[in-house]
N, C-alpha and C positions, 0 to 999 in steps of 0.2 A: 504492499498499500504506501511506502514510503517514496519509492519510484516514481508512484503513478503522480502523488502532488508534485514532485520535485520535474518532472515531463509540462507539468500544468503550468507554474510559474516559468518555466522556460519560454514558453509557447507566449505567457502572457508578456513579460518581459520582451522576449520576439518582437512581438506587433508592438509593440510603445517604439520601439527600434526604429522597425518600419515606419510606422505613422511620420517619427518626428524624421525620419529620412526622404520619406516622401514629402514634409512641410520643405525642408529645405534646399530640396531639386525642385518645387515650385518656384519659391523666394527667387532662385539663378536664374531660372525661364524666364521669372519677373525682370531682373536686374539685366540680362541679356537684351529683352524687349526692350526696356529702357535705353540702352546704350546704343542700343540699333537705329533706335529710333531720332535719337539727339547724332546720332554720325551721320544718318540721313538730311535730318536738318542742316546742319554745319556743310553739306556739300550741295546744300539746294540751290539750282541758279539763280533763283531769284533774290533767294539769301546771299553769294556771291555779287551778284549786280551791285546790290545797294550798298555794299561795304564798297565795292570801287567807286562807285559815285558820290560816298559820302566820305568815305577815308580817304581815297584818294584824287579825288574829286575826277573822274573818268567822265567821258560822254561816249555817248555812240558815235563809231564812225559815221561820215559822211559817205555818198553812195562811193564820190572819187578816190576814197582811200581804202575799199574794201575790193582786195585781190583775190578773182575766185581761181580756185585752182581744179 
């Protein structure tokens, strides 16, 4: 009977460990999604164009400045 109780306690302990690890995994996935979103926002052409205008005083090229390849 003692080994049965030990096995039940191990099952409960392992179940708690699994639950804790699943929460950690979900948190890691959420963190990855947040970082991916920030990277995509940072690479946004609209954002880059705004920075070029505001920080570097850049303007769109005039038609005669555009060279098509």
